[in-house]
PDB file of N, CA, C and O in Angstrom, chain B, residues numbered from 101:
ATOM      1  N   MET B 101      71.417  84.425 102.933  1.00  0.00           N
ATOM      2  CA  MET B 101      72.504  85.213 103.266  1.00  0.00           C
ATOM      3  C   MET B 101      72.277  85.692 104.663  1.00  0.00           C
ATOM      4  O   MET B 101      71.214  85.735 105.282  1.00  0.00           O
ATOM      5  N   SER B 102      73.632  86.091 105.094  1.00  0.00           N
ATOM      6  CA  SER B 102      73.765  86.387 106.715  1.00  0.00           C
ATOM      7  C   SER B 102      73.901  87.538 107.000  1.00  0.00           C
ATOM      8  O   SER B 102      74.049  88.436 106.172  1.00  0.00           O
ATOM      9  N   ARG B 103      73.866  87.697 108.361  1.00  0.00           N
ATOM     10  CA  ARG B 103      73.308  89.291 109.015  1.00  0.00           C
ATOM     11  C   ARG B 103      74.755  89.412 109.514  1.00  0.00           C
ATOM     12  O   ARG B 103      75.166  88.381 110.047  1.00  0.00           O
ATOM     13  N   LYS B 104      75.661  90.483 109.461  1.00  0.00           N
ATOM     14  CA  LYS B 104      76.344  91.007 110.506  1.00  0.00           C
ATOM     15  C   LYS B 104      76.135  92.302 110.669  1.00  0.00           C
ATOM     16  O   LYS B 104      75.473  92.971 109.876  1.00  0.00           O
ATOM     17  N   LYS B 105      76.819  92.867 111.968  1.00  0.00           N
ATOM     18  CA  LYS B 105      76.213  94.135 112.149  1.00  0.00           C
ATOM     19  C   LYS B 105      75.155  94.555 111.139  1.00  0.00           C
ATOM     20  O   LYS B 105      75.306  94.962 109.987  1.00  0.00           O
ATOM     21  N   GLY B 106      73.901  94.333 111.944  1.00  0.00           N
ATOM     22  CA  GLY B 106      72.407  94.408 110.724  1.00  0.00           C
ATOM     23  C   GLY B 106      72.409  94.304 109.346  1.00  0.00           C
ATOM     24  O   GLY B 106      71.415  94.421 108.630  1.00  0.00           O
ATOM     25  N   ARG B 107      73.592  94.074 108.968  1.00  0.00           N
ATOM     26  CA  ARG B 107      73.673  94.300 107.279  1.00  0.00           C
ATOM     27  C   ARG B 107      73.582  92.470 106.586  1.00  0.00           C
ATOM     28  O   ARG B 107      73.897  91.389 107.083  1.00  0.00           O
ATOM     29  N   THR B 108      73.120  92.782 105.532  1.00  0.00           N
ATOM     30  CA  THR B 108      72.286  91.541 105.129  1.00  0.00           C
ATOM     31  C   THR B 108      73.774  91.441 103.854  1.00  0.00           C
ATOM     32  O   THR B 108      74.078  92.390 103.130  1.00  0.00           O
ATOM     33  N   LEU B 109      74.656  89.798 103.855  1.00  0.00           N
ATOM     34  CA  LEU B 109      75.172  89.844 102.724  1.00  0.00           C
ATOM     35  C   LEU B 109      74.510  89.459 101.170  1.00  0.00           C
ATOM     36  O   LEU B 109      73.341  89.125 100.977  1.00  0.00           O
ATOM     37  N   THR B 110      75.459  89.582 100.245  1.00  0.00           N
ATOM     38  CA  THR B 110      74.845  89.458  99.156  1.00  0.00           C
ATOM     39  C   THR B 110      75.186  88.310  98.867  1.00  0.00           C
ATOM     40  O   THR B 110      75.986  88.165  99.792  1.00  0.00           O
ATOM     41  N   PRO B 111      75.252  86.765  97.978  1.00  0.00           N
ATOM     42  CA  PRO B 111      75.419  85.802  98.107  1.00  0.00           C
ATOM     43  C   PRO B 111      76.801  85.595  97.820  1.00  0.00           C
ATOM     44  O   PRO B 111      77.449  84.676  98.322  1.00  0.00           O
ATOM     45  N   ALA B 112      77.460  86.788  96.682  1.00  0.00           N
ATOM     46  CA  ALA B 112      78.814  86.767  96.634  1.00  0.00           C
ATOM     47  C   ALA B 112      79.717  87.153  98.030  1.00  0.00           C
ATOM     48  O   ALA B 112      80.718  86.518  98.359  1.00  0.00           O
ATOM     49  N   GLN B 113      79.279  88.083  98.637  1.00  0.00           N
ATOM     50  CA  GLN B 113      79.915  88.487  99.764  1.00  0.00           C
ATOM     51  C   GLN B 113      79.753  87.232 100.813  1.00  0.00           C
ATOM     52  O   GLN B 113      80.668  87.279 101.635  1.00  0.00           O
ATOM     53  N   GLN B 114      79.186  86.525 100.955  1.00  0.00           N
ATOM     54  CA  GLN B 114      78.445  85.567 101.741  1.00  0.00           C
ATOM     55  C   GLN B 114      79.504  84.536 100.998  1.00  0.00           C
ATOM     56  O   GLN B 114      79.841  83.788 101.915  1.00  0.00           O
ATOM     57  N   GLU B 115      80.210  84.110  99.787  1.00  0.00           N
ATOM     58  CA  GLU B 115      80.996  83.153  99.822  1.00  0.00           C
ATOM     59  C   GLU B 115      82.359  83.573 100.166  1.00  0.00           C
ATOM     60  O   GLU B 115      83.134  82.818 100.752  1.00  0.00           O
ATOM     61  N   VAL B 116      82.680  84.836  99.788  1.00  0.00           N
ATOM     62  CA  VAL B 116      83.775  85.672 100.590  1.00  0.00           C
ATOM     63  C   VAL B 116      84.170  85.089 101.918  1.00  0.00           C
ATOM     64  O   VAL B 116      84.961  84.265 102.375  1.00  0.00           O
ATOM     65  N   TYR B 117      83.374  85.794 102.254  1.00  0.00           N
ATOM     66  CA  TYR B 117      83.317  85.427 103.402  1.00  0.00           C
ATOM     67  C   TYR B 117      83.501  84.074 104.755  1.00  0.00           C
ATOM     68  O   TYR B 117      84.035  83.902 105.851  1.00  0.00           O
ATOM     69  N   GLU B 118      82.620  83.340 103.715  1.00  0.00           N
ATOM     70  CA  GLU B 118      82.563  81.739 103.706  1.00  0.00           C
ATOM     71  C   GLU B 118      84.073  81.309 103.451  1.00  0.00           C
ATOM     72  O   GLU B 118      84.391  80.327 104.121  1.00  0.00           O
ATOM     73  N   PHE B 119      84.954  81.758 102.735  1.00  0.00           N
ATOM     74  CA  PHE B 119      85.960  81.289 102.113  1.00  0.00           C
ATOM     75  C   PHE B 119      87.334  81.454 102.872  1.00  0.00           C
ATOM     76  O   PHE B 119      88.256  80.648 102.996  1.00  0.00           O
ATOM     77  N   ILE B 120      87.181  82.836 103.377  1.00  0.00           N
ATOM     78  CA  ILE B 120      88.236  83.482 104.315  1.00  0.00           C
ATOM     79  C   ILE B 120      87.796  82.627 105.450  1.00  0.00           C
ATOM     80  O   ILE B 120      88.740  81.842 105.548  1.00  0.00           O
ATOM     81  N   CYS B 121      86.863  82.281 106.438  1.00  0.00           N
ATOM     82  CA  CYS B 121      86.673  81.669 107.476  1.00  0.00           C
ATOM     83  C   CYS B 121      87.552  80.390 107.109  1.00  0.00           C
ATOM     84  O   CYS B 121      88.623  80.119 107.653  1.00  0.00           O
ATOM     85  N   GLN B 122      86.771  79.444 105.829  1.00  0.00           N
ATOM     86  CA  GLN B 122      87.601  78.320 105.843  1.00  0.00           C
ATOM     87  C   GLN B 122      89.062  78.216 105.617  1.00  0.00           C
ATOM     88  O   GLN B 122      89.715  77.177 105.717  1.00  0.00           O
ATOM     89  N   TYR B 123      89.522  79.411 105.297  1.00  0.00           N
ATOM     90  CA  TYR B 123      91.121  79.175 104.752  1.00  0.00           C
ATOM     91  C   TYR B 123      91.529  79.439 106.036  1.00  0.00           C
ATOM     92  O   TYR B 123      92.198  78.570 106.596  1.00  0.00           O
ATOM     93  N   LYS B 124      91.286  80.391 106.585  1.00  0.00           N
ATOM     94  CA  LYS B 124      91.854  80.680 108.258  1.00  0.00           C
ATOM     95  C   LYS B 124      91.802  79.322 109.081  1.00  0.00           C
ATOM     96  O   LYS B 124      92.827  78.793 109.511  1.00  0.00           O
ATOM     97  N   ALA B 125      90.923  78.960 109.208  1.00  0.00           N
ATOM     98  CA  ALA B 125      91.014  77.533 109.688  1.00  0.00           C
ATOM     99  C   ALA B 125      91.826  76.532 109.365  1.00  0.00           C
ATOM    100  O   ALA B 125      92.344  75.688 110.095  1.00  0.00           O
ATOM    101  N   GLU B 126      91.924  76.747 107.797  1.00  0.00           N
ATOM    102  CA  GLU B 126      92.915  75.279 107.428  1.00  0.00           C
ATOM    103  C   GLU B 126      94.166  75.566 107.090  1.00  0.00           C
ATOM    104  O   GLU B 126      94.851  74.773 106.444  1.00  0.00           O
ATOM    105  N   ASN B 127      94.679  76.953 107.570  1.00  0.00           N
ATOM    106  CA  ASN B 127      96.050  77.744 106.836  1.00  0.00           C
ATOM    107  C   ASN B 127      96.481  78.652 108.401  1.00  0.00           C
ATOM    108  O   ASN B 127      96.803  79.839 108.466  1.00  0.00           O
ATOM    109  N   ASP B 128      96.351  77.573 109.665  1.00  0.00           N
ATOM    110  CA  ASP B 128      96.872  78.226 110.572  1.00  0.00           C
ATOM    111  C   ASP B 128      96.538  79.962 111.084  1.00  0.00           C
ATOM    112  O   ASP B 128      97.122  80.656 111.916  1.00  0.00           O
ATOM    113  N   GLY B 129      95.758  80.163 110.493  1.00  0.00           N
ATOM    114  CA  GLY B 129      95.100  81.483 110.920  1.00  0.00           C
ATOM    115  C   GLY B 129      95.167  82.410 109.985  1.00  0.00           C
ATOM    116  O   GLY B 129      94.593  83.499 110.008  1.00  0.00           O
ATOM    117  N   ILE B 130      96.251  81.760 108.695  1.00  0.00           N
ATOM    118  CA  ILE B 130      96.808  82.861 108.004  1.00  0.00           C
ATOM    119  C   ILE B 130      95.945  83.357 106.885  1.00  0.00           C
ATOM    120  O   ILE B 130      95.405  82.467 106.227  1.00  0.00           O
ATOM    121  N   SER B 131      95.671  84.761 106.487  1.00  0.00           N
ATOM    122  CA  SER B 131      94.456  85.024 105.452  1.00  0.00           C
ATOM    123  C   SER B 131      94.794  84.283 104.310  1.00  0.00           C
ATOM    124  O   SER B 131      95.893  83.740 104.190  1.00  0.00           O
ATOM    125  N   PRO B 132      94.041  84.239 103.593  1.00  0.00           N
ATOM    126  CA  PRO B 132      94.189  84.320 102.028  1.00  0.00           C
ATOM    127  C   PRO B 132      94.076  85.823 101.164  1.00  0.00           C
ATOM    128  O   PRO B 132      93.273  86.726 101.401  1.00  0.00           O
ATOM    129  N   THR B 133      95.096  85.795 100.131  1.00  0.00           N
ATOM    130  CA  THR B 133      95.526  86.752  99.364  1.00  0.00           C
ATOM    131  C   THR B 133      94.576  87.113  98.903  1.00  0.00           C
ATOM    132  O   THR B 133      93.723  86.242  99.076  1.00  0.00           O
ATOM    133  N   VAL B 134      93.950  88.443  98.063  1.00  0.00           N
ATOM    134  CA  VAL B 134      93.141  88.449  97.290  1.00  0.00           C
ATOM    135  C   VAL B 134      92.862  87.673  95.802  1.00  0.00           C
ATOM    136  O   VAL B 134      91.843  87.505  95.132  1.00  0.00           O
ATOM    137  N   GLN B 135      94.447  87.245  95.609  1.00  0.00           N
ATOM    138  CA  GLN B 135      94.761  86.330  94.449  1.00  0.00           C
ATOM    139  C   GLN B 135      93.500  85.001  94.904  1.00  0.00           C
ATOM    140  O   GLN B 135      92.284  84.838  94.799  1.00  0.00           O
ATOM    141  N   GLU B 136      94.475  84.394  95.347  1.00  0.00           N
ATOM    142  CA  GLU B 136      93.628  83.072  96.277  1.00  0.00           C
ATOM    143  C   GLU B 136      92.161  82.897  96.207  1.00  0.00           C
ATOM    144  O   GLU B 136      91.377  82.110  95.675  1.00  0.00           O
ATOM    145  N   ILE B 137      92.096  84.123  97.083  1.00  0.00           N
ATOM    146  CA  ILE B 137      89.860  84.310  96.418  1.00  0.00           C
ATOM    147  C   ILE B 137      89.458  84.420  95.230  1.00  0.00           C
ATOM    148  O   ILE B 137      88.380  83.913  94.916  1.00  0.00           O
ATOM    149  N   ALA B 138      90.213  85.090  94.325  1.00  0.00           N
ATOM    150  CA  ALA B 138      89.725  85.014  93.148  1.00  0.00           C
ATOM    151  C   ALA B 138      89.948  83.590  92.364  1.00  0.00           C
ATOM    152  O   ALA B 138      88.983  83.010  91.867  1.00  0.00           O
ATOM    153  N   GLU B 139      91.202  83.094  92.290  1.00  0.00           N
ATOM    154  CA  GLU B 139      90.969  81.586  91.818  1.00  0.00           C
ATOM    155  C   GLU B 139      90.278  80.461  92.515  1.00  0.00           C
ATOM    156  O   GLU B 139      90.109  79.532  91.725  1.00  0.00           O
ATOM    157  N   GLU B 140      89.805  80.200  93.745  1.00  0.00           N
ATOM    158  CA  GLU B 140      88.853  80.083  94.294  1.00  0.00           C
ATOM    159  C   GLU B 140      87.633  79.761  94.097  1.00  0.00           C
ATOM    160  O   GLU B 140      87.037  78.686  94.158  1.00  0.00           O
ATOM    161  N   LEU B 141      87.195  81.251  93.752  1.00  0.00           N
ATOM    162  CA  LEU B 141      85.195  81.204  93.713  1.00  0.00           C
ATOM    163  C   LEU B 141      85.384  81.946  92.258  1.00  0.00           C
ATOM    164  O   LEU B 141      84.859  83.041  92.055  1.00  0.00           O
ATOM    165  N   HIS B 142      86.455  81.031  90.899  1.00  0.00           N
ATOM    166  CA  HIS B 142      86.510  81.739  90.156  1.00  0.00           C
ATOM    167  C   HIS B 142      85.729  83.314  89.444  1.00  0.00           C
ATOM    168  O   HIS B 142      84.996  83.664  88.519  1.00  0.00           O
ATOM    169  N   ARG B 143      86.151  83.629  90.091  1.00  0.00           N
ATOM    170  CA  ARG B 143      86.078  85.127  90.027  1.00  0.00           C
ATOM    171  C   ARG B 143      87.568  86.222  89.559  1.00  0.00           C
ATOM    172  O   ARG B 143      88.658  86.074  90.112  1.00  0.00           O
ATOM    173  N   SER B 144      87.321  87.246  88.497  1.00  0.00           N
ATOM    174  CA  SER B 144      88.343  88.155  88.518  1.00  0.00           C
ATOM    175  C   SER B 144      89.038  88.278  89.857  1.00  0.00           C
ATOM    176  O   SER B 144      88.663  87.872  90.956  1.00  0.00           O
ATOM    177  N   VAL B 145      90.347  89.056  89.450  1.00  0.00           N
ATOM    178  CA  VAL B 145      91.136  89.686  90.860  1.00  0.00           C
ATOM    179  C   VAL B 145      90.084  90.837  91.218  1.00  0.00           C
ATOM    180  O   VAL B 145      89.565  90.737  92.330  1.00  0.00           O
ATOM    181  N   SER B 146      89.758  91.764  90.529  1.00  0.00           N
ATOM    182  CA  SER B 146      89.484  92.913  90.569  1.00  0.00           C
ATOM    183  C   SER B 146      87.935  92.712  91.538  1.00  0.00           C
ATOM    184  O   SER B 146      87.711  93.283  92.605  1.00  0.00           O
ATOM    185  N   THR B 147      87.146  91.900  90.936  1.00  0.00           N
ATOM    186  CA  THR B 147      85.961  91.449  91.351  1.00  0.00           C
ATOM    187  C   THR B 147      86.338  90.968  92.947  1.00  0.00           C
ATOM    188  O   THR B 147      86.023  91.621  93.942  1.00  0.00           O
ATOM    189  N   ALA B 148      86.899  89.997  92.957  1.00  0.00           N
ATOM    190  CA  ALA B 148      86.903  89.576  94.638  1.00  0.00           C
ATOM    191  C   ALA B 148      87.949  90.990  95.576  1.00  0.00           C
ATOM    192  O   ALA B 148      87.762  90.913  96.790  1.00  0.00           O
ATOM    193  N   ARG B 149      88.651  91.821  95.282  1.00  0.00           N
ATOM    194  CA  ARG B 149      89.042  93.040  95.851  1.00  0.00           C
ATOM    195  C   ARG B 149      87.705  93.472  96.346  1.00  0.00           C
ATOM    196  O   ARG B 149      87.411  93.373  97.538  1.00  0.00           O
ATOM    197  N   TYR B 150      86.919  93.934  95.480  1.00  0.00           N
ATOM    198  CA  TYR B 150      85.593  94.827  95.469  1.00  0.00           C
ATOM    199  C   TYR B 150      84.714  94.036  96.352  1.00  0.00           C
ATOM    200  O   TYR B 150      83.778  94.630  96.887  1.00  0.00           O
ATOM    201  N   LEU B 151      84.933  92.417  96.642  1.00  0.00           N
ATOM    202  CA  LEU B 151      83.948  92.055  97.254  1.00  0.00           C
ATOM    203  C   LEU B 151      84.323  92.163  98.400  1.00  0.00           C
ATOM    204  O   LEU B 151      83.441  92.445  99.211  1.00  0.00           O
ATOM    205  N   VAL B 152      85.817  91.978  98.953  1.00  0.00           N
ATOM    206  CA  VAL B 152      86.311  92.361 100.395  1.00  0.00           C
ATOM    207  C   VAL B 152      86.696  93.643 100.894  1.00  0.00           C
ATOM    208  O   VAL B 152      87.079  94.027 102.000  1.00  0.00           O
ATOM    209  N   LEU B 153      86.531  94.113  99.984  1.00  0.00           N
ATOM    210  CA  LEU B 153      86.490  96.198 100.263  1.00  0.00           C
ATOM    211  C   LEU B 153      84.419  96.198 101.301  1.00  0.00           C
ATOM    212  O   LEU B 153      84.176  96.865 102.306  1.00  0.00           O
ATOM    213  N   LYS B 154      83.459  95.320 100.619  1.00  0.00           N
ATOM    214  CA  LYS B 154      82.233  95.172 100.475  1.00  0.00           C
ATOM    215  C   LYS B 154      82.580  95.069 102.182  1.00  0.00           C
ATOM    216  O   LYS B 154      82.482  95.835 103.140  1.00  0.00           O
ATOM    217  N   LEU B 155      83.182  93.217 101.887  1.00  0.00           N
ATOM    218  CA  LEU B 155      83.286  93.044 103.670  1.00  0.00           C
ATOM    219  C   LEU B 155      83.550  93.862 104.844  1.00  0.00           C
ATOM    220  O   LEU B 155      83.141  93.822 106.004  1.00  0.00           O
ATOM    221  N   LEU B 156      84.575  94.821 104.031  1.00  0.00           N
ATOM    222  CA  LEU B 156      85.382  95.591 105.379  1.00  0.00           C
ATOM    223  C   LEU B 156      84.596  96.549 105.424  1.00  0.00           C
ATOM    224  O   LEU B 156      84.732  96.966 106.574  1.00  0.00           O
ATOM    225  N   THR B 157      83.657  97.343 104.782  1.00  0.00           N
ATOM    226  CA  THR B 157      82.883  98.405 104.903  1.00  0.00           C
ATOM    227  C   THR B 157      81.778  97.876 105.930  1.00  0.00           C
ATOM    228  O   THR B 157      81.554  98.194 107.098  1.00  0.00           O
ATOM    229  N   LYS B 158      81.184  96.979 105.098  1.00  0.00           N
ATOM    230  CA  LYS B 158      80.249  96.566 106.236  1.00  0.00           C
ATOM    231  C   LYS B 158      80.212  95.835 107.517  1.00  0.00           C
ATOM    232  O   LYS B 158      79.241  95.389 108.128  1.00  0.00           O
ATOM    233  N   GLY B 159      81.913  95.796 107.894  1.00  0.00           N
ATOM    234  CA  GLY B 159      82.272  95.359 109.414  1.00  0.00           C
ATOM    235  C   GLY B 159      82.605  94.093 109.649  1.00  0.00           C
ATOM    236  O   GLY B 159      83.127  93.695 110.690  1.00  0.00           O
ATOM    237  N   VAL B 160      82.171  93.084 108.217  1.00  0.00           N
ATOM    238  CA  VAL B 160      82.170  91.665 108.862  1.00  0.00           C
ATOM    239  C   VAL B 160      83.492  91.150 108.805  1.00  0.00           C
ATOM    240  O   VAL B 160      83.704  89.994 109.172  1.00  0.00           O
ATOM    241  N   ILE B 161      84.688  92.105 108.257  1.00  0.00           N
ATOM    242  CA  ILE B 161      85.906  91.838 108.477  1.00  0.00           C
ATOM    243  C   ILE B 161      86.704  92.806 108.655  1.00  0.00           C
ATOM    244  O   ILE B 161      86.194  93.896 108.914  1.00  0.00           O
ATOM    245  N   TYR B 162      87.648  92.738 108.602  1.00  0.00           N
ATOM    246  CA  TYR B 162      88.737  93.919 109.158  1.00  0.00           C
ATOM    247  C   TYR B 162      90.250  93.534 108.736  1.00  0.00           C
ATOM    248  O   TYR B 162      90.806  92.437 108.723  1.00  0.00           O
ATOM    249  N   ARG B 163      90.675  94.703 108.427  1.00  0.00           N
ATOM    250  CA  ARG B 163      92.415  94.112 108.448  1.00  0.00           C
ATOM    251  C   ARG B 163      93.008  94.487 109.168  1.00  0.00           C
ATOM    252  O   ARG B 163      92.510  95.481 109.696  1.00  0.00           O
ATOM    253  N   ILE B 164      94.290  94.099 109.688  1.00  0.00           N
ATOM    254  CA  ILE B 164      95.091  94.199 110.673  1.00  0.00           C
ATOM    255  C   ILE B 164      96.001  94.876 110.466  1.00  0.00           C
ATOM    256  O   ILE B 164      96.071  94.932 109.238  1.00  0.00           O
ATOM    257  N   ASP B 165      97.077  95.674 111.048  1.00  0.00           N
ATOM    258  CA  ASP B 165      98.193  95.940 110.323  1.00  0.00           C
ATOM    259  C   ASP B 165      99.730  95.199 109.868  1.00  0.00           C
ATOM    260  O   ASP B 165     100.876  95.450 110.241  1.00  0.00           O
ATOM    261  N   GLU B 166      99.301  94.397 109.103  1.00  0.00           N
ATOM    262  CA  GLU B 166      99.945  92.962 108.315  1.00  0.00           C
ATOM    263  C   GLU B 166      99.567  92.619 107.084  1.00  0.00           C
ATOM    264  O   GLU B 166      98.389  92.607 106.726  1.00  0.00           O
ATOM    265  N   ARG B 167     100.632  92.293 106.293  1.00  0.00           N
ATOM    266  CA  ARG B 167      99.942  92.090 105.151  1.00  0.00           C
ATOM    267  C   ARG B 167      98.894  90.618 104.856  1.00  0.00           C
ATOM    268  O   ARG B 167      98.804  90.267 106.033  1.00  0.00           O
ATOM    269  N   ARG B 168      98.234  89.773 104.229  1.00  0.00           N
ATOM    270  CA  ARG B 168      97.271  88.656 104.483  1.00  0.00           C
ATOM    271  C   ARG B 168      96.649  88.837 105.701  1.00  0.00           C
ATOM    272  O   ARG B 168      95.905  87.915 106.034  1.00  0.00           O
ATOM    273  N   ALA B 169      96.779  90.064 106.697  1.00  0.00           N
ATOM    274  CA  ALA B 169      96.026  89.742 107.995  1.00  0.00           C
ATOM    275  C   ALA B 169      94.543  90.158 107.844  1.00  0.00           C
ATOM    276  O   ALA B 169      94.228  91.345 107.746  1.00  0.00           O
ATOM    277  N   ILE B 170      93.758  89.282 107.829  1.00  0.00           N
ATOM    278  CA  ILE B 170      92.216  89.953 107.986  1.00  0.00           C
ATOM    279  C   ILE B 170      91.820  88.953 109.022  1.00  0.00           C
ATOM    280  O   ILE B 170      92.248  87.826 109.271  1.00  0.00           O
ATOM    281  N   ALA B 171      91.029  89.570 109.470  1.00  0.00           N
ATOM    282  CA  ALA B 171      90.411  89.553 110.772  1.00  0.00           C
ATOM    283  C   ALA B 171      88.900  89.272 110.979  1.00  0.00           C
ATOM    284  O   ALA B 171      88.197  90.267 111.161  1.00  0.00           O
ATOM    285  N   VAL B 172      88.238  87.925 110.977  1.00  0.00           N
ATOM    286  CA  VAL B 172      86.684  87.857 110.960  1.00  0.00           C
ATOM    287  C   VAL B 172      85.824  88.326 112.540  1.00  0.00           C
ATOM    288  O   VAL B 172      85.760  87.650 113.566  1.00  0.00           O
ATOM    289  N   THR B 173      85.283  89.583 112.301  1.00  0.00           N
ATOM    290  CA  THR B 173      84.450  89.811 113.535  1.00  0.00           C
ATOM    291  C   THR B 173      83.669  89.312 113.817  1.00  0.00           C
ATOM    292  O   THR B 173      82.627  89.098 113.197  1.00  0.00           O
ATOM    293  N   GLY B 174      84.100  88.871 115.237  1.00  0.00           N
ATOM    294  CA  GLY B 174      83.182  87.926 116.241  1.00  0.00           C
ATOM    295  C   GLY B 174      83.676  86.514 115.952  1.00  0.00           C
ATOM    296  O   GLY B 174      83.476  85.505 116.629  1.00  0.00           O
ATOM    297  N   GLY B 175      84.099  86.590 115.253  1.00  0.00           N
ATOM    298  CA  GLY B 175      85.296  84.941 114.820  1.00  0.00           C
ATOM    299  C   GLY B 175      86.108  84.677 115.957  1.00  0.00           C
ATOM    300  O   GLY B 175      86.469  85.455 116.840  1.00  0.00           O
ATOM    301  N   THR B 176      86.415  83.078 115.758  1.00  0.00           N
ATOM    302  CA  THR B 176      87.474  82.745 117.004  1.00  0.00           C
ATOM    303  C   THR B 176      88.154  82.093 115.988  1.00  0.00           C
ATOM    304  O   THR B 176      87.644  81.916 114.881  1.00  0.00           O
ATOM    305  N   TRP B 177      89.466  81.659 116.334  1.00  0.00           N
ATOM    306  CA  TRP B 177      90.376  80.937 115.697  1.00  0.00           C
ATOM    307  C   TRP B 177      90.828  80.030 116.574  1.00  0.00           C
ATOM    308  O   TRP B 177      91.124  80.764 117.517  1.00  0.00           O
ATOM    309  N   THR B 178      91.138  78.705 116.981  1.00  0.00           N
ATOM    310  CA  THR B 178      91.988  77.844 117.417  1.00  0.00           C
ATOM    311  C   THR B 178      93.186  77.460 117.260  1.00  0.00           C
ATOM    312  O   THR B 178      93.220  76.593 116.387  1.00  0.00           O
ATOM    313  N   PRO B 179      94.320  77.715 117.740  1.00  0.00           N
ATOM    314  CA  PRO B 179      95.599  77.346 117.022  1.00  0.00           C
ATOM    315  C   PRO B 179      95.599  75.689 117.379  1.00  0.00           C
ATOM    316  O   PRO B 179      94.915  75.295 118.324  1.00  0.00           O
ATOM    317  N   PRO B 180      96.280  74.883 116.698  1.00  0.00           N
ATOM    318  CA  PRO B 180      96.450  73.411 116.418  1.00  0.00           C
ATOM    319  C   PRO B 180      96.988  73.182 117.737  1.00  0.00           C
ATOM    320  O   PRO B 180      97.357  74.136 118.422  1.00  0.00           O
ATOM    321  N   ARG B 181      97.060  71.982 118.148  1.00  0.00           N
ATOM    322  CA  ARG B 181      97.655  71.777 119.343  1.00  0.00           C
ATOM    323  C   ARG B 181      99.150  71.237 119.047  1.00  0.00           C
ATOM    324  O   ARG B 181      99.452  70.535 118.083  1.00  0.00           O
ATOM    325  N   ALA B 182      99.758  71.553 119.745  1.00  0.00           N
ATOM    326  CA  ALA B 182     101.181  71.364 119.853  1.00  0.00           C
ATOM    327  C   ALA B 182     101.246  69.668 119.453  1.00  0.00           C
ATOM    328  O   ALA B 182     100.329  68.934 119.820  1.00  0.00           O
ATOM    329  N   PRO B 183     102.536  69.076 118.589  1.00  0.00           N
ATOM    330  CA  PRO B 183     102.308  67.623 118.572  1.00  0.00           C
ATOM    331  C   PRO B 183     103.312  66.803 119.736  1.00  0.00           C
ATOM    332  O   PRO B 183     104.520  66.856 119.505  1.00  0.00           O
ATOM    333  N   ASP B 184     103.017  66.310 120.544  1.00  0.00           N
ATOM    334  CA  ASP B 184     103.565  65.209 121.155  1.00  0.00           C
ATOM    335  C   ASP B 184     104.744  64.527 121.413  1.00  0.00           C
ATOM    336  O   ASP B 184     104.700  63.438 121.984  1.00  0.00           O
ATOM    337  N   PHE B 185     106.008  65.130 120.994  1.00  0.00           N
ATOM    338  CA  PHE B 185     107.087  64.174 121.126  1.00  0.00           C
ATOM    339  C   PHE B 185     107.257  63.472 122.384  1.00  0.00           C
ATOM    340  O   PHE B 185     108.423  63.088 122.474  1.00  0.00           O
ATOM    341  N   SER B 186     106.794  63.261 123.051  1.00  0.00           N
ATOM    342  CA  SER B 186     107.441  62.588 124.200  1.00  0.00           C
ATOM    343  C   SER B 186     107.923  60.953 124.306  1.00  0.00           C
ATOM    344  O   SER B 186     108.682  60.478 125.150  1.00  0.00           O
ATOM    345  N   GLY B 187     107.226  60.226 123.160  1.00  0.00           N
ATOM    346  CA  GLY B 187     107.362  58.882 123.132  1.00  0.00           C
ATOM    347  C   GLY B 187     108.688  58.828 122.456  1.00  0.00           C
ATOM    348  O   GLY B 187     109.335  57.808 122.691  1.00  0.00           O
ATOM    349  N   LEU B 188     109.272  59.780 121.603  1.00  0.00           N
ATOM    350  CA  LEU B 188     110.264  59.742 120.515  1.00  0.00           C
ATOM    351  C   LEU B 188     111.382  59.347 121.535  1.00  0.00           C
ATOM    352  O   LEU B 188     111.206  59.345 122.753  1.00  0.00           O
ATOM    353  N   ASP B 189     112.681  58.975 120.841  1.00  0.00           N
ATOM    354  CA  ASP B 189     113.614  58.187 121.729  1.00  0.00           C
ATOM    355  C   ASP B 189     114.828  59.882 121.221  1.00  0.00           C
ATOM    356  O   ASP B 189     114.581  60.545 120.213  1.00  0.00           O
ATOM    357  N   ARG B 190     115.552  60.085 121.809  1.00  0.00           N
ATOM    358  CA  ARG B 190     116.303  60.992 121.401  1.00  0.00           C
ATOM    359  C   ARG B 190     118.200  60.442 121.042  1.00  0.00           C
ATOM    360  O   ARG B 190     119.017  61.269 120.636  1.00  0.00           O
TER     361      ARG B 190
END
């Protein structure tokens, strides 16, 4: 189990937290929807929503004033490098 802000995460909360981090890393920083969390982790939407709420309450993640905008406390995300088009003919 992981410790964030002095609180222990349950295995289910840890699973959601890790999925959010992985999803953001693979999708240019875009957060998963609650529906996507539920589908990936084989849980109901209400359970996924509850687990996200618990992570918010524990301060492990926080919402930004946008849809699909979940930030990970203390997390970092490096945007992908811009493609190199210098060798292309115009």
